[in-house]
C-alpha positions in Angstrom: -0.1 -0.1 -0.1 1.1 3.6 -1.2 1.6 5.9 2.0 -0.5 8.8 1.1 1.6 12.3 0.7 -0.2 13.8 3.9 -2.2 12.4 7.0 -4.4 14.3 9.7 -3.8 13.9 13.3 -7.4 13.2 14.5 -8.5 13.4 17.6 -9.5 10.5 19.7 -12.5 10.5 22.2 -13.8 7.4 24.1 -17.8 6.4 23.1 -18.6 7.7 26.8 -16.7 11.1 26.0 -18.9 11.4 22.7 -22.1 10.4 24.5 -21.5 13.2 27.0 -20.4 15.7 24.3 -22.1 15.9 20.9 -20.0 18.1 19.7 -16.9 15.8 19.3 -19.0 13.5 16.8 -19.3 16.2 14.7 -15.6 17.3 15.3 -14.8 14.0 14.2 -16.8 14.2 11.4 -15.1 17.5 10.1 -11.6 15.7 10.6 -12.7 12.6 8.6 -14.0 14.9 5.7 -10.8 17.0 5.6 -8.8 13.6 5.9 -10.6 12.5 2.6 -9.3 15.3 0.8 -5.7 15.2 1.9 -5.5 11.7 1.6 -7.1 11.4 -1.9 -10.1 9.3 -0.3 -13.0 11.7 -1.3 -14.3 11.8 -5.1 -14.5 15.5 -5.4 -14.1 18.7 -3.1 -17.6 19.3 -4.3 -18.9 16.3 -2.6 -16.6 17.1 0.4 -18.4 20.4 0.5 -21.5 19.1 0.6 -20.8 16.6 3.4 -19.5 19.4 5.5 -22.6 21.7 4.9 -24.5 19.0 6.1 -22.8 19.0 9.5 -23.8 22.7 10.0 -26.1 23.2 13.2 -29.0 24.4 11.0 -28.8 21.7 8.4 -28.5 18.8 11.4 -32.0 17.3 13.0 -31.9 18.9 16.2 -30.5 17.2 19.4 -32.8 17.0 22.5 -30.4 19.7 24.1 -30.3 21.7 20.7 -27.4 21.6 18.5 -24.8 24.5 19.0 -24.8 28.1 17.6 -23.8 28.7 13.9 -21.0 30.9 15.2 -19.8 27.8 17.5 -19.6 25.5 14.6 -17.8 28.4 12.2 -15.0 29.0 14.8 -14.2 25.7 15.4 -14.5 24.7 11.8 -12.1 27.1 10.8 -9.8 26.3 13.8 -9.7 22.9 12.6 -9.0 24.2 8.6 -5.9 26.6 10.0 -4.6 23.4 11.8 -4.6 21.4 8.9 -3.3 23.9 6.3 -0.4 24.1 8.2 0.9 21.0 6.4 -1.3 21.0 3.3 -3.5 23.2 1.2 -7.1 22.7 0.7 -7.9 25.4 -2.0 -10.3 23.3 -4.2 -12.5 22.2 -1.3 -12.7 26.1 0.2 -13.3 27.0 -3.2 -16.2 24.3 -3.7 -17.7 25.3 -0.2 -17.9 28.8 -1.1 -19.7 27.9 -4.4 -22.5 25.8 -2.8 -25.5 26.6 -4.5 -28.5 28.5 -2.6 -26.6 29.8 0.3 -28.3 30.7 3.5 -28.7 34.0 5.2 -27.7 33.5 9.0 -27.7 36.3 11.7 -24.3 35.5 13.6 -24.1 37.4 17.4 -21.6 39.7 16.9 -21.0 39.1 13.4 -24.5 40.4 11.8 -25.9 38.6 8.3 -23.7 36.7 6.3 -24.2 33.7 3.9 -23.3 30.6 4.1 -20.8 29.6 2.9 -20.5 32.1 0.4 -19.0 34.5 2.6 -17.2 32.0 4.5 -17.7 33.5 7.7 -15.5 34.0 10.3 -12.5 32.5 8.3 -10.8 36.0 8.6 -11.1 36.3 12.6 -10.1 33.0 13.4 -7.1 32.8 10.8 -6.0 35.9 12.4 -5.9 34.2 15.7 -4.1 31.2 13.9 -1.5 33.1 12.6 0.0 34.1 16.2 -0.4 30.0 17.1 1.5 28.5 14.0 4.4 30.3 13.4 5.7 28.7 10.5 5.4 29.7 6.8 2.7 26.9 5.7 -0.3 28.8 7.0 1.0 32.3 5.4 1.2 30.4 2.1 -2.3 29.0 2.6 -3.8 32.4 2.9 -1.9 33.8 -0.4 -3.2 30.8 -2.2 -6.4 32.0 -0.9 -5.8 35.7 -2.2 -4.5 34.4 -5.9 -7.4 31.8 -6.2 -9.7 34.9 -5.7 -11.5 33.0 -2.8 -10.5 35.3 0.2 -8.3 38.4 0.1 -5.4 38.5 2.3 -3.4 41.1 0.2 -3.4 43.0 3.6 -0.9 40.1 5.3 1.1 40.1 2.1 1.7 44.3 2.3 2.5 43.3 5.8 5.4 40.5 5.1 6.8 43.0 2.5 7.1 46.0 5.2 8.3 43.5 7.9 11.0 42.6 5.4 11.8 45.2 3.4 10.8 48.4 5.2 11.9 48.0 9.0 16.0 48.4 9.1 17.8 49.9 11.7 19.9 52.9 11.5 23.3 52.2 9.7 25.2 53.5 12.7 23.6 51.4 15.1 24.8 47.9 16.7 21.5 46.4 15.6 22.2 47.2 12.1 25.0 45.2 12.1 23.4 42.1 13.9 20.2 41.6 11.7 21.2 38.7 9.6 18.7 36.6 11.5 15.8 38.8 11.3 16.3 38.8 7.5 16.7 35.3 7.6 13.2 35.0 8.7 11.2 38.0 7.4 12.7 37.6 3.7 11.3 34.2 3.0 7.7 35.2 4.0 7.9 38.0 1.7 9.0 36.0 -1.5 6.6 33.3 -0.4 4.0 36.0 -1.1 5.1 37.2 -4.0 5.9 33.5 -5.8 2.3 32.5 -5.2 0.4 36.2 -5.0 2.3 38.5 -6.7 0.1 39.1 -9.6 -2.7 39.9 -6.9 0.0 42.2 -5.0 1.2 44.0 -8.1 -2.3 44.8 -9.1 -3.0 46.1 -5.9 0.1 48.3 -6.7 -1.3 49.3 -10.1 -4.8 50.5 -8.2 -3.8 51.8 -5.1 -5.2 49.3 -2.6 -6.0 50.0 1.2 -5.2 53.4 0.9 -7.0 54.1 3.9 -5.8 51.3 6.2 -2.8 51.2 8.3 -1.6 48.1 7.7 2.4 47.9 7.4 2.8 51.7 8.8 6.1 52.8 10.2 9.9 52.0 9.3 11.6 53.5 6.5 8.8 54.0 4.1 7.8 57.6 4.4 5.2 57.9 1.8 1.5 56.9 1.7 -0.2 54.4 3.3 -1.3 50.9 1.4 -0.2 49.6 -1.7 1.4 52.0 -4.7 3.7 52.1 -7.8 6.1 53.8 -5.6 6.0 51.5 -2.7 6.4 48.6 -5.1 9.7 50.3 -6.6 10.9 50.8 -3.3 10.6 47.2 -2.3 12.2 46.1 -5.4 14.8 48.3 -4.8 15.1 46.9 -1.2 15.7 43.1 -2.1 18.2 44.4 -4.6 20.0 46.3 -1.8 19.4 43.2 0.8 21.3 40.8 -2.3 24.4 42.3 -1.8 24.0 43.2 2.1 26.9 42.3 4.4 24.6 41.2 7.1 22.3 38.9 5.0 23.3 35.1 4.8 24.3 33.8 1.3 20.5 32.1 1.4 19.0 35.0 1.9 21.0 37.0 -0.4 19.7 34.7 -3.0 16.0 34.8 -2.0 16.1 38.7 -2.1 17.9 38.5 -5.9 15.1 36.0 -6.5 12.3 38.6 -4.8 13.5 41.2 -7.2 13.3 39.2 -10.4 9.8 38.3 -9.3 8.6 41.5 -9.2 10.2 42.7 -12.3 8.7 39.7 -14.1 5.3 40.8 -12.7 5.7 44.3 -14.1 5.8 42.7 -17.7 
């Protein structure tokens, strides 16, 4: 038997625990659906999306104690997805989920009116929390893929990643300037990941001057206007060029910086 390329670590509960807490059975059902996609056991992303939709509390028969609130299900579901995509992407599944026919309008406490699943409700706030929990680049790469696919717009996070890598630089006279190698080693790969995956969307943001009224990526050495702009794009490209020959950067970081500059130049053509 061929070992699947990805597996999900599924929680385990005793029969008594499931009987005492009905949510556990739903949680295990969510894991089974996602495992079916990742381990290539599901027929299609569409069928998996339909299965997931059938688990939503308003689509299940009511239990004697009542089903969980819709926002509770959504918060737990997106939390599971955030944990899983730290290992592998689920882009096709989420696209199929978003595109399910006849979206139902829900009123969520504290969140207002949303369409299930067309709005992918609560994905944003759950994944913002997840970014603080899962420190690797896989989750950020997943959000870049969502952005490039037009499923959800996380371009602001791409702006923040480019800002952290290219605009936050100590004064050249300071000791921190001479010791910034590890900082570049951590931040430059994240910026390049965004350009590799969603560079086209980010460049569109620059040409359209998107996020002009937002404060994402404020501070640092960039003194121009907030948000995306062609001027800021050009500044980022120049900074990649500078880092590619910067003494404090490792060879790997220099090579990545050169790659980032080349990707940006290619996107302009």
